[in-house]
N, C-alpha and C positions, 0 to 999 in steps of 0.2 A: 460774634454774639448770636443769640437765638432769635429767629424771627417768629412772631406770634400773631395770629389773625383770629379774632373772635367772631362768632356769628350766633344767631338764634335769639337775639333780644326782641322785644316787642312790647305790646300793651295788652294787659289782661285784667280781669276783674279779680278782686280779692277772693281767695280760695282756689284760684286757677293754678295752672302749671306752665312752666317753660323749661326748655332744655337748651343750655348754652353749649357751644362747642368752641374749641380753640385748636386750630391747626398749627403745629410747631414744625419748624425746620431748623436744622443745625443743632438740635438738642440730642438727647439719647436717653437710654434707660436709666442712667445714673443721675439724671437731673431730678430735682424736687420741683414740683409744679404747684401753683396756687391760684386761687380765685380771690379777687379783691373787689370791693365796690366803693363808689363815692356817691353818697346821697346828696341831693341838692343842698348847697350851702354848708356842707360838712366836709370833714377830712376823709380821706380814703381809709378804709378799714379792711382787715383780713376777714375772709369768709371761710375758707377751707384750704388745707394743703394736703398733698399726697406725696410721700417720699418714694424713692426708687424701690424701697423694699415693701411698699404697699401700706406703710404706716400713714394713717389719716387722722387729721385733727380738724375739728369744726369750731367755729365761733359759737358761743352759747346761744346767740340769738337765732341761729339757723339749725341747730342740732335737732334731728328728728324730722326735719322738713326738707333739707337739702342733702343731696348725695353727690360727692365728687368721685370721679372714676377716670381711668386713662386707658387708652388703647395704645400700648407701647409699640406694638408692631407697626402702627401707622402714625405714631406721634400725634395723637389727638387727645385732648383733655376735655372732659365733659363736666357739666354741673346740672344735675336734675333738680329743679326747684318745684316743690309741691306746696300746697296750702299757702300760697303767696299772700303777703300782707302789704298794705300801702307803704309801710316803713321799709319794705324791701326794695323800693324804687331807687334807681340810681344808675350810674354808668358802671358796668361790670368789666373788669379787666382780668386777663390771665397773665401770669408771670412765671418766670423760670429762674432757678438758682441751682448752682452745683456746689457740693453734692447733696447737701441735706438742708433742712429748714424747719422752722416752726412758724406759728402765726406772727411772731415778732421779728422774724428775720428780715433783712434788707434784700430785696430782689433787684437784680440788675437788668433783666430783660423783661419788657412789657409789650403787650398788644395795644391796639389803638382804642379798645373799649367798645362795648355794645350797650345800648340803652335798654333798660327795663323799667316799665311804668306799670304800677299796680293801682288800680282805681278802686275806691270803696263802694 
């Protein structure tokens, strides 16, 4: 499997920004990577995915505010989060799937998660 380690979470005020990173090992350029989040008391939801060919899909709730990107040479996935809102709070996970994916795909490899808290 693919090993994934997230970092970059924290606490910010509404309107602020955070950048999450996910270091992957055992994956490769042909993997599809995604960011997911689990708000308190709610189910996990997809945030954004990026395919091996660069195709990106965002959830409607984050489109225009979040940017997913990947450094394929170093196997690092990023999520730049701007204009954060309290409803963006939750545990953020990165995930990997081969070879393609959508926001509705089932991912088999997951990181341990990183907490994001946005206060109003």
